[in-house]
N, C-alpha and C positions, 0 to 999 in steps of 0.2 A: 579268385581267392583260393588259397591252398585248402585242401581237405583237412589237413592236420594243423593244430595250433603250434606244435613242435615236432620237428623231425630230428632225431638223434642218431648220429653215426658214431660207431665205436670201432676203432681200428683193431683188426685181428691179423695184421700182417705177420708173416713168419720169415725170419732170416736165419742163415746158418748160425749155429751157436757161437762161432768164433768171430762173428761180425762185430766190429767195435761199437756200432750204433745200437746193437741189441734189437729187440723187436717187441711190439706191444703184446703179442701173444704170449711171449715168455714172461711178461710182466703182469699177467693175470687178466688181460682183457676178455678172454672167452667167458669168464665167470660173471662179468658185469652185465652182459646182455640178458641172460635169463633172470637175473636179480631185478633189473629195471623193468623188464616185461611183467614180472610178477606184481610189482608195486602198481604198475599201470592197470593191470587186470583187477587187482584188489580195489582200486578206486574207480572202477568203471570207466576208464579213459582210453580203452583200446581203439575207439574210433576218433580220438582227438590227438593222441601222441603216438608216434611211430618210432620204434627202435630198430635200427638196422646195423648189421655188421658191415664193415667196409674193408677194402683193401688198404694198401699203404696210404697214409695221410702225410707222408714225408716228415714225420716228427718222432721217429722211432727212439731217438736218444732221450726223449722226454715222455715216453709212454708210461702207462697206457693213455692213449689220446682219445678224447671224446669231443665231438663238435655238435653244438645245438643250433639248429636253424628254426626260424628265419633270422634270429639275431646274429648268427655267425660267431657264437661264443665258443672259444677253444679252451678245453681243460687239459691239463697235463698231470702226469704222475697220479692218475686216478686209481684208487684201490677199492676193494669191496667195502671198506670202512666209509667210503665217500658216497656210495650209491644212494642211500636214503637222504642224505643232505642235498645232493643234486636234485633228487626227485622233489622233495618238499620245498626247498628254497627256490630253485630255479623253475622247474617244470610246473609246479602248482602256484607259486607266488611271484614268479617273474623277477626274482632277485638272484643274479649270478653269484656263485660261490667264489668270492674274491680270492681266498687262499689257494684255490685250484686253477685260477686263470693262468693261461700260458703267457709268460712275459714276452715271448717272441711275437705274439699277436695282440696283446692287450696291455702294453706298457702304459698307455694313456689312461686306461681304466684303473690300473693298479696305483698310479700316482695320485688319483683323486680320492683314494680310500684313506 
């Protein structure tokens, strides 16, 4: 069994400014990590939920990209405004945030909503 109930990866990939796909780092992903870590710390969950930066998740055009395991939930276009909702809804209550689900990975989940 995993040590963590959730393991969250946040892409911090950087591409040249002229790359047509863009990159998660230029779309605000570096700010997401400390914000999520702070919420986890405030709720005493540092031994239960792990937040990691990641390299490229191959989804730069839809960044900032966030993936939550063990569920394998992919979020796209995540901003600072979404951090608290992901934390409270998904990480605390087990309900993925439907409006942020990446359709590339979760078309089936989105159709059921």
